[in-house]
C-alpha positions, 0 to 999 in steps of 0.5 A: 492545511488539506480540509481546507482545500479542493480535492483537486488541490490535495491531489495534486500537493500529495502528487508532487510530494510524492515526487518530490520524496522519490527526488530527494532520496536516490534509489538502489538497484537491489540484487535480485528479490523473489517475488510473490508465490503460491500462498493460501492468502493468494487471490483473496481480496483484502481491504487496507485501512489506514490509520490516520494519525499525522501527516504520513498516515494522510498521505499515505491513505490519501495516495491509496483511495486517489488510486484507487487501491483500498482493495487488493488481490495479490497476485503469484507474480508479486503484483497486485489486482483490483478485485474485477479487472483482469489485469495487474496494476503495476506499473502505475505512472512509472512506479511499482509495487511488489509484495515478498513473503518470507514463510520462516519469520511470517511477515510480508515486504511491499518494495516500491520502485521507481522505475526498475530502482527499489527505493530504499526509503519507501516499503511497508511490513505486513505480519499475519494472523494465524489464518492470513485474514488479517495483517498488521502492518507498518508502512516507511516512507523517508524515516517516517512510520504508519501503520494500517491493516490489510483484512480480507474482505469475506462479504460478511457484512463488511462491504461498508465504507469505513469513514474513521479515517475522515473523522480523524482529520476533520 
């Protein structure tokens, strides 16, 4: 159980798990995929919020928090930035997340890469509302699914920490 472990032990366990999953499920280089683009949501700040309901969602939440990626700005090149930073996030520790959006079906996918290999076992699918201020999302990891949301940060009182994730696991 994570609750009885120190933060350092939790970080080590999560990183070991992520590395283990990457070793057990082979990635594959896929045909060229076009990432990024100039869409209305590019350049806006969004906050990710994982609905912690089980171990997979807890791991997803802890990984985002450890990497300090709770707020992201999608870049035209398919990469992401943290607000206030002038450089793209990825690659980080040999891992990359690239986004692509299909206007016809109104769906965004975050593809995960280890080096140049796209991981078949790890990806996220996001569906926006009409004005792209809110996205409902599903994360897929090694055959398991977890839910999360992505909401535009508007500066209208939405900078407070949401402690609901902690309450769900304590």
